[in-house]
N, C-alpha and C positions, 0 to 999 in steps of 0.2 A: 285611785286609792293606792297608797304605797304598800308594797308587800312587807309584812312583818312576820315574825316567827309565831305570832298569836293566831294567825289565820290558818284554816285547814289547808293542807297541801294541795288537794285537788281543786279547791276554789282558786288558789293562786295559779295552778296549772291551766285552768280553763281561761282565766283572764289572759294568761300568757299566750294561749292559742289564738285568742282574738287579735292580740297585738301582732303576733307572728303572722297571721293571715293577712293583716293589713300590709305588713312589710313585704310579704310574698307577692301580693298584688302589685305593689309599687315596682318591685324588681322585675316581675314578669312583663309588665307593660313596657318598662324600659327596654327589656330584651327584644320585645316585638318591634319597637321603633328602630333599634340599632341592628336588628337581625341576628347579630351574634356578638359575643364577647371574645376578643382575640386571645385572652389568656385564661379566662375562667367563666363558666356559665353558672349563674346562681341557681338556675332551675335544677342543675345536676345535684345540688345539695338540698334545696327546699322540697322538691317533689317527693323524694323518699321519706322525708320527715312527715309530710302531710298525708301521704298514702298510709304510713304506719299508724299515725294518730287517728285518721278517719276510720280505717278498718277496725282498729281496736275499740273505738268508742261505739261503733255500730253493734258490737256484740258484748259490750260490758267492759268495765275497767280491768276486770280480771285478765283479759286477753292483751292488755296494753303492755308492750315491751318498753318500759321506761328507759332501760339501759341503752337500747338502740337509739331512741330519740335524743337522750342526753349526749351520746357519743357524737351524733351528727351536729348538734348545737355547738359542742366544744370544738369540733373541726371547723365549723363555719366561723365562729368568733375568732379562732386562731388565725384566720386569713384576712382579718379586717385591714391590715396594712397593705396587703396585695390588692385589695378591692378599692383602695382609696382613689386610684387614678381612673377608675371605671365609672363612678357615679358622682353626681353633684353633691354639694355640701349638705343640702337638706336631707337627701337620702342617706348619706353617711351618718348624719346625726341621729336619724331614726334607727339605723342599724346599731349605732353605739349604745343608744338607750335600750334597745331590745336585748343586747348582749349583757348589759349590766343587770337588767331585771332577771334574765334567764339564768345567769350564773348564780344570782342570789337564790332563785328557786331551786336550782340543783343542790345548793348548799342546804336549804331547808329540807329538801327531799331526803337527803342523807341522814337527817336527824329524826324524821318521822317515818314510822313503819305501819301505823294503823290507818285504815280507810273507813269512813263512815257514810251513811246513806245520804246525808246532806251534801257531801262532796260529789256523790254520784249524780244527784239531781241537778246540781249547779253545772256540773260538767256536761250533762245532757242538754241543758238549756243553752250553754255556750256552743254546743255542736250545731244547734239549729241556726245560729248566726254564721258558723263557719261553712256549712255545706253549700249555701248559695254562692258564697264568695269563691269557694273551691271550684264549683261547677263553672262559674264565669271564667275563672283562670284557665280551666281545662278546655272550655269551648274556644277561648282565644288562642290557645296553643294549637288545638286541632285545626282551626281555620288557617293559622300560620303554616302548619305542617302540610295541609291540603294544598295551599297556594304554592308552596315550594315543590310538592310532589307533582302538581300539574305543570309547573315550569320545567321540572326535570323530564317529565313524560314528553312535553313538547319538544325539548331538545333531543330526546331519544328518537322521537318520530322523525324529526328533521334529519338526524344523522342516518336513520334507517332508510329514508327516502334517497339520501345522497348515496348510500351503499347500493340500493337497488338500481339507481340510475347510472352507477359507475361501472356496471358490468360491461366489459368491452368484448365485442364480438369480432373475431378475426376470420378471414376467409378460410373455409375448410380446405380449399385447394390453393396451395401457396405456389404461385408460378415461379418463384425464385428457384424451386427445386424441380421444375418441369423436366429439365434435361436428364435428371437422374431419379425418376419417380420411384424406381424399385431398388435403388442402390443407396447405401449409406443412410443419411437422415431423411425420413419420409416427408413427402410434401403434404400429407393429410394431417391436420392438426399439428402443424410443424413446430409450434411453440413448446410442445411437450417433448422434451429430449428423451432419447431412448434409455438414458440412465435411470429414469423413474419407472420404467417398465419392469415387470417381474421376469423370472427366468425364462418364461415361454413367450415373452413379447407382449403381454397384455398390460393395458393401462386400467387401473381400478379407480373408480370415483364413487363416493368420496374416499380420500386416503390422506395419510400424513403428508405426502408430496403435494397434494392439492390444498393443504391446510383445511381439510375436511369440507371443502366446497364440492358441490355436485356439478355434473356436466349439463350445460344447456346448449341448445342449437337453435338457430333462427334461419328461416328461409325454407322453401319447398321446391326450389328449382331442380328439375330433373334432366337438365341438359348442360348447365354451366355451374360447376362446383365453386367458382369464385364468387357467385352471388349468394351462396349459403355460408353461414358463419357458425362459430362455436365460441363458448366462453365458460367461465366458472362462476358460480354464485353460491352464497351460503343458503342453506335450506330454509332459514327463516327470513331471508331478504332476497327473494327472487325478483328478477326484472319485472317491470310493469306488464300487465296483460299476459303473464306466463301461464302455461299449463303444466302441472306437475304430474308425471306418470309414475305411479307407485310400483314397487317391486324392482326386480333386476331386469335390465335391458341389455341384450347383446348388440353391439355396434360394430359393423364390419366395413372395411374399405377394400375395394378391388380395382385394379387398373384395367380389368377385363370384364367379361360378361358372366353374369350369374346363371344364364341359361345353358352355358357350355359346361359339360360334366367336369372336365379337367379344371377349368378356371374356378368354377364354383367350389370344387373340393379343396383347391389350394387356398381359397379365401376362408372357407368355413370349417375346414378340417381342424384347425386349432381349438375351435369351440367344442368339438367332439372330445378332444383330449381333456379340456378343462372340465367338461361335464362329467367325464368318467372319474375324475379326481374329486369332484364336488357334487356327487349325485343327490345329496340331501337338499341342495339349493335348486329351486325350480324357477328358471327365468320366465318372465311374463310375455316377452316379445323379442323380436329381432328387427333391427333397423339396418338397411343396406345402403351403402354409398358406392358409386362408381366414379372415380376421379372427383369426389366431393359432391356429385349430383345424387339426389335421392332416387333410389331404385324402387319401382312399383311392383316388380314381380321377380320371382326366381324360378328356375327350371323345376319340373316335377321330380326329377331324379334326385337332386340335392335336397329337395323338400322331404322326400321319402327317407333319405339317409338320416337327416336330422330327426325325423319322426321315430325311426327305428332305434336310434341311439338314445335320445332324450326320453322316449316313452310316451310322448304326446305330440300333437300338432302344435308347433311353435308359430304363433301368428306373425306374419310379416306386417310391420307397422309402417305406413307411408306418411305418417305425421300429419294427418289431415285434421288439425285441431284449430282452425282459424289462422290468423296472420301473426299472432304473438309468438314469443319464444316458447320452446318446449324444453322442460327440464326433467331429468331422469333421477329418481330417488337413489337408485344404484345403477351403475353402468360398467360394462366390461368391454373395452375397446381393443380390437386387433387391427393393426395397420400393416401387417406383414403377410408374406406368403407362407404356406405350409413348410417350404424349404428352409425357412429361418429357424425352425425348431431343431433341437439336437437329434442326432441319429436315433438315440434311445427313445426320445419322445415321439418321433415319427413312427417308429416301429410299434410302439405301444398304441398309438392312435389307430393304426391300420389293423392291429389285432382286435381293438375294440369295435371298429366299424364292421370287420368281417364277422365277428361272433354275434354282435347285436343284430346285424341285418339277417343272419341265418335264423336267429331266434325269433325275430319279428315275422319272418316268412315261414316259420315252422319247418325249417330244413335241418334235418339231422344228418351229419356226415362226419366221417373220420377227420380228425384234425390235421393229419399228415397224409400225403398222397401215397407214401410207401407202405400204408397199411394193407394194400392189395397189390397183387402182381399185375393186374390189368390196369390200363390207363386210357384216358380219353383224349383224342386229338381233335380239336374243334377249329373249323374255319368260320370266322365271324365276318359276314358280309354286310354290305349296306347298299341302299338305293341312292340314286342321284350322284352328286359330286363324289369322286373317288370310289365309285363302284367299279367292278371289273367289266371290261369290254366283253369278255367271254367267260362268264362265271363258271359255266359247266366244265370247260376245259381246265381251268385253274383248280376246281374242286376235284376233278378226276386225277390230276397230278398228285395232289396231296393224299388222296384216298389210296392210290396205288402204292405209294411209299409206306403208308400206314399198314397195309396188308402184309408187308414183308417182315413186320416185327411182331413176334408173339405177344398177345395180350393187348394190342393196339386197336382201339375202336374209333372210327372216324365219324364226325358229325359236321354238317354244313348248316349253320344257323344264321338267319337274317336278323340283324340287330333292330331294325326299324319296327315300331309298334309293339315291341315286347313290353310287358308290364315290368315294374321294378322287381317284383319277386320272381318273375320268370328269369330275369337277368341274373339275379342272385343265385337261383337254382342251378342253371346250366353252367355258370362259371364256377360254382362251388365244386362241381364234379369234373371240371376241365383241368387236365394236367399239362397239355401243350396247346397253346393258343396262337393261331396265325391270323392276322387281319391287317388291313390298310391303316396307316396312321390316321387317327381321328379320335373324337371325344369318346366314341364307344369303347375304346381301349382302356378307358378309366375303370371299366368294370373289372379289370384284372385284380382290383383290390379284393374281390370276393373269392379269388382262386386260392387254393391251398398253398401254404408256404413251400418253397422249393420247386414250384411249377415253372414252366418254360414259356417264354414269349418270343414270337417271331413277327417282326414288324416290316410291312411293305410300304415304300414311299412312291408317290407319283413323280412324274418327270418334273425337273426343275426345283425340287425341294432342297437339294443339296446347296444350290446357289443362292436361294432366297429366304429359306426358313429361319436362318440364324440359329440361336440356341433352342428355338422351338422344336427342332428335330430331335432333341435329346430328352424331352420331358418324360417320355415313357421308359427311357433308361433309368432316369431318376426314380420314377414310380416303382419300377421293378425292384430296384435296390432298396428303397424305403420299405416296401411291403414284403420283402423276403423272397422275391422271385428271381429267376435267372433270365436276363435278357440275352437272347441268342443271336443278336445282330440283326441286320436289315438287308432287304433286296430293294434296289432302286430301279424304277422303270426308266427306260431310255427311248421308248417309242414315241412317235408323234412329231408334228412340226415344231420348230423352234419359235420362241416368242421374241420378236425383234422390236425394240423400243429405244428411243433416245435415252441417254444415261439418266436424265432427270425423271423419266417415266418407267424406269426399270422395275420399280416396285409393283407396277400394274401387272407385270408378268407373273408375279407370285399368285395374284388372285386368279389369273387365267389358268395357270397350272393346277391351282388348288381345286377348281371346280370341274376339271376334266376327269374322264374315266381313266382307269389304270389298265395297262396292257399286261402281257405276261411273256415269259421266256421259259418254255418247258424244261429245257436242259438245266438252266440255272436254278429254277424252283425245285426240280427233281433232286439235283445234287445237294442243294441247301437242306431240303427236308430229309433226304437220305442220311446226310451227315448228322442231322439233328436226331433222327431215329436211332442211328447207330450209337451215338453218344448216350442216349437215354437207355438203350438196350444194355450197353456195357455198364452203365451206371447201375441199372437194375440188377444185373448179374453180380456186380460188386456188392450191392446192398444185400442181395440174397445171401451171398457168401458171408458177409459180415453178420447177418442175422444168425446164421448157424453158429458162427464163432461165439457170438454173444450168448446165444441160448445155451451152448455147451460150457460156457465159462462160469456158470452159477456154481458157487462153492457152498456145500452144505456142512455146517459145523454141528457138533453134538448139542442137543437141547440142554442136556445136563452136563455141565462143565465140572469135572472132578477136581480141578484145581481149587475150587471154592467149596468143596464138600464139607470142610471143617467149619464153615461159617455160612450156611445156606440162607440164613435169615438176617444176617448182619452185613452192613456195608454193601459192597458190590454183589449183585445177585448171581447165582450160578445158573439161572435159566436165561438162555439167550445172552450169554455173558459178554459177547462182543459189542452189544449195545450199551454204551456207557450211560450212566444215569443222567449225565448232563444234557442228553437229547430228549429226555422225558419232559412232559409239560409240568405245570405247577402242582398237579395232583398225582404225579408218578406214572402217567400213561405214556406208552409209546404209540404214536400215530403213524401208520404206514398206508399209502406213501406219504412222504413229507420232504421238506427241503433237506433235512438231515440224512434221509435215505436216498437223496438225489432222485426223488420221485419214483423210486423202485418200490415194488410191493413185496409183501411177506409170502414166502413159500415154505412149506414143511414137507418132510419126507420121512416115511416110516410109520408103523402103526403099533409098535411094541407097547405092551401093557405092563411090563415088569422091569424094564431096564431103559431108563431115559437116555443113556449114552448111545443107544442104537437108533434113536430118532434124531433127525436133524432139521436145521432151519437155514434159510438163505434169502437173499434179496434178488429180485429179477425185475427188468423193465416190463411193463404191461404188454408191450408189443413183441417182446422177445423172451417168452417163457421157456423154461427147460423142456427138452423133449418128453413127450407123453404126459404132459402136465394136464391137470384139471383145474379150470378157473372157476372159483365160486364167487358169484356176483353179489353185490351189496356189501353191507358192513358186517364183519364178524367180530364178536367179542372173544378174546383169547385170554384165559386165566391160568395161572400156575399156583399151586397150593402145596406146601410141604406136608400138610396133614390131610384130613379126610373130608370129602364133600358131603358125606352122609351125616356127619356130626353137625348139629345146629350151629355151635360156636365157630368151628373151623370153616364151615360153609359160608357163614355170614362174613367172616374176616376176609375171605378170598373174593366174594362177589359183591359185598356191600359197596365198594367204590364204583362198580358199574351202575348200581342203582342211582347213586348221586349223579353220575355223568348223564344218565338217561333223563333224569329230571331236569337237568340244565340244557338238554338238547332234545326236547320232546319231538321236534320236527323230523329227527333222524330215527328211522326204525331199523334196528339191526335184524339181520336175517337168521342168525344162528349164534350159538355159543360153543366154543371148543374148550374143554377142560384138560389141564395137565396136572399130574401129581409127580413131582420130582422128575419131570420130563417125560413121564409115561402117559399115554392116551387114556383118559378116563371114560368109561362107558355108562356111567350113571351118577346121579346126584340124589340126595335125600329129598323126600317129598316136601318137607318143611321149607327148605331153601328154594325149591322149585315154585312153591306157592307164593313165597315172598317175592320172587322175581315176577311172577304172573301178576300179583297185585300192584306192584310198582310200575311195570311196563304196560299193563293193560291187555296183554295177550301172552299166550304160551310161547316162550322162546325155545325153539328146538335145540336139543343137545346133539351136536354133530359128532359122530365117532370116526369121521374121515374114511368111510368105507367106499372108496372110489377106485379100486384097483391098486396097482403097485407103483404107479408114477407119482411125481410130486403133486401136491395140492397147493394152489396159490389163491390168495384172498384179494379180491379187487380192492377192498378196504379192510383194514383191521385195526382194532384197538386192543393193545396188549397191556395187561397189568401183572407185575411180577412181585408185588409187595403185599404186606398185610394191611388191613384196615387202619392199624395203629400208626402207619406212616403218614396218614393225612393230618392236616392241622386240626387243632381242637375245634375251630369254627366249622371246618368242613365235616368233621365227625358229627358234631351236634346237628348240623344241617341235614346230613344223611339220615340220622335217626328220626328227625322230625318228618322227613319225607316218608320213610318206611312206616312210621306209626300212623300218619294220616292216610296214606294210600291203602294200607292194610285194613283200616277201619272202614274206609269207603268201599273197598272191595267186598268186605263182609257185611255191608249195610249196617254198621254199628254207629249209632249216634251217642256220643259221650260229651259231657261238659269239657271244654278245653282245659279248664283248671280244676283240679281236684278239690279246691277250697270253696267251690260254689255251694257246697252243702256241709253242715256240721257233722254229718254222719260219715263214717269211713269203714272200709272193708279190710279185715285182717285175714289173709289167706295162707293156709299151710298146703304147700304143693308137694305131694308125695309121689313116690315111684315104686314100681315092682322090681323084684330081682336085686341085682347089685346096688348097694347103697340105699336100700330101703330100710325102714326102722324095724328093729327087732320086736318092738312093742308099740306099734303105731297108735293104738287107742290111748295109751298112757300119754304119749307125747302130745297127741291131739288135745287131750283133756287139760294138760298143763297150759297150753296156749289159749284154749277156749276159756279157761278159768280166769286168766289174766285179762283177757278181752272183756269179760263180763264186768270187770271192776271199772272200766272206762266208759263214760257216757258217750253214746253214739257209735261204739265199736261193735261191728258185726263180724263174727268168725265163720270161716268156711274151710273145709278140708276137701281138697280136690286131688284126684289121682291123675297124674300127667299122661300115663300110658293110655293109648286108644282114643285120645281126644282128637277131633278134626282140627285143621289149621284155624278155621274161623271160631271154633269153640275156644281155642287157646287165646286168640285175639280178644274174644268177647270177655272172658272172665278176668284176663289180665288188665283190660282197659278200665275195669272198675275195681281193681285191687290197689290199695294205697300202702299197705304193709305186706310184704311177701317174705315168708320163711320157708326154706327148702334146703335139701342136702346139695352140696356141690355136684353139678352135672349139667349136661347139655340143655336140660329142660329149663335151666335158669336163664338161658338166652332169651326166653320169652319176656323177660322184664322190659324189653324195648317197647312193648305195647302198653306198658303202664303209664299213667299220667306223670308228667314231669314233676319232680320234687317228691316222688314216692320213696318209701324206705325198703331196703333190702337186708335180710338177715340170712346169713349163710352158715350152714353146718357142715363140718368136715369129718370124714371117717378117721379112724385111728391110723397113724402112720403117714398121714398126708404131709404133715409139717416137715418130716425128715426126708421124704422122697419125691414130692411133687415138683420141687423147684419153683420156677416163675409161674407154672401152671396154676398155682393156688391163688394167684392175684388177678386172674383174667376177668373175674366178675367185679372186682374192684374197679378195673379199668372200664369195663362196659357200663357200670353204674355211673361213673364219672362222665363218660362220653355221651350217654343218653340222658343226662340231667337228673339222675336219681341220687339217693343218699345211701351209701353202703354203711350199715350200722355194725360192722365188725363180724366176727365169727365165733362159733363155739366148736371146739375140737373134742371128739370122743376119745376117751382114754381106756375104755373097756376092752376086754378080749385078750387072748394069748399073744405073746410077742412072736415075731418072725425071726427065726434063727437060720441064717445062711452064711456061708463063707463070704469073705469080702468081695470076691469076684462075682458072686451071684446076688449081691445085695439088691440089684434092681428088680429081681424077682419078687422081693418083699413088697414092692410098690403095687404090683399087679395082684398080689394076695390080699393086701389091705383094700385095694380099690374095689374088689369084687365082694367084700364082706358086707354084712348088715351093720347098721349104726345103732349104738345104744343111746342112753339118755342120762341126764343128771337133773333131777327135778328142781333142786335149789338153784342151780346155775341157769337153767332155761327159764325158770319163773322170774328170777331177778333181771335177766337180760331182756325178756319180752316186756316186762313191766316198764323198764326204762325207755325202751323204744316206743311203746304205745303211748306213754305220757308225752314223749317228745312229739309224736305225730298228732296227738289230740291238741296239744298246745298250739302247734302251728296252724292246725285247722281252725281252732277257735279264734285265734288272733286274726286270721284271714277273714273269717266269717264276720267278726265284729267290725273289721275295717270296711268290708263291703257293705 
């Protein structure tokens, strides 16, 4: 049928869809045969057209986007010339006919706008013809796509197998470097250049340098490292028959024995340093190599050292997982000796080993030997090879010399069979150690820094030991000890061997016993004792100099008297604000104080210039000092700790700090007022501190005699609460509010908008700034409250209420009206978002200065809404000469407050409407 303008548009459209589907089938089948069109794919154009038509007709013509379809048809037909070379003449003729008919239909469509039911029915019947054809086309394309996907997957699998099989394993022990196994480029995993190691000599896998490949090893040979291999593989393409070990693996190489204390420490010490810098990472295992051969055990001593430092037993993995390669998900490889670390890193590692081992063995000891006048002189002996021929005589020589020095205590201890913690214990309290060269001397790492080591060598060591005779010189230097030289035995027969067998003499000498020379050993130890005694005397003299050099400056610096609360503080003025933390606290001791602690001197309660402060080292306190242990809070306040507002401003920051450091329990608090010692604080601020901290923090008045008082740790705050950031202030008030409610067992909805009802509280006071006619004022506010649905009025007298009473009624107050005064500080217990109305007595505007704004600030900091003020204008004026004008402030301050019924009614009505609206809005929202 030829399309004419007389036919309904959708009938023509349906017929067109049928023809269009036929063309699409032809083109799609052609595409399947040829696999792809080099310049243009018809399916790219046809599929969107049919998807749009199909989805539209499945839900009704109303959803059909004819403009989209027409646009695609126009684009397709515009490309007929480009398609001419891609299809045969028959197909091109069909495409040409399709375009002619479709372009005519588009022209008709532009002339017709109405759709009728007949068109819908005919279009639906056409859809029944189109759907099977479309499903066939889709199925054909899905099959084609599946075939191509399978082919691609086969190629990927083939490439993956090639990648897996291409992992090259090279010998762990590279004999090219055998002659210099410990110098320059390492012979272990030699293809990894030192340039890809980190600053401490570690290789990390995977890494950028390994192109994110992981380390794999092959072979279990424990006698020949050339038979074991290593290689790199991608995590998803491991070599065939591989075993993947999850987590982090330590991999160590040593040219010597892991059973020997010295050699094991030299190999595994770097891991101790790494673990101290990365304590959040827990290695799963350690793998040990000796010249590339797998090691099946390590000495108990080094195992205990690792246990004490890492915090758990690190399993030694002997790689017993069959014959295939073993790959490590993560690995840390060290191929060097401890000596390759920097001096700073070595020193840090030994500090870590010393402190962790003592903690592991529950040994508490002074960190420096100079903390006490007495010192221990230890002779460490051994059984078997390199034991003394006559131990008792050698022991008596050293003991005799020790007795000549005041404070010297001699000990003779046998190294064999001592437990690890026994060794840590007695070496931690040894200040002078004398012993024969051997692995037991490695225990010197547990001695205190600055201790002394005296080393004895057996006969022949000088000629045959090579650099091995210097290893404990190095250890002493790295660990912060003093190596005091050596004595070499000369007794016994000479070892005579041909030149080629001379090395055998070393083994002979090594296993022999050691003789003695009383004169030489006496002189050596006497010289050592003399130097120690002289050094101790010098240290004692220096101690006295240091103790007496502490300078005490005035706590109240009069140079800053004119600006005590602005800029640089006048309290402890030598401490610049730049050394305070982010919240304005001074921490002592600290790096800024060079680890010195705070000391104070003087107990004056009326003149802060007579009280002083200074810094002293913990071990060199000023004469007649009293040391107060634990943490001390030290606060300075320009105002009064009895006043609720001023007390909170001075001590609020400590409450915030305590909440963020709950594991630290301060022992006491010391209060200063303009540098003067304070003997009491108000019960209200004391209760707030109690509620926040969970216990009564004692107020210390420093009544310990006339000498200086030093604080082992102190936290000093010299500013007002307002110096904290807005975020910190808000956080502090949230803490105080929640802790106080918990302390008083008060359960309140966290948001005041949980209920449509709200409480309007008039908080009154007795005496100064009380109302002249309280009943009238109360009736004004109660009357306005009665006009608002849900408003409940309360008149509460502040005086005489307990702390928890105040917390309780303020926790359920949503609108508070009261006269300016300390009682208004209780607003911090109100729900956030509550409303504050503040009344001022006559004269406050002229004389109060910034003090009239303090509760504006508090409302803002605590998350309340300050609804302005009403100022009393009643009463006689204060007439004073200009010089005595300040007296007027105190006269006005202590008067009673009047009222203005019209002003108070209008003001309270506005605030209550605002409160009611916000509550209603929140209630409706919830």
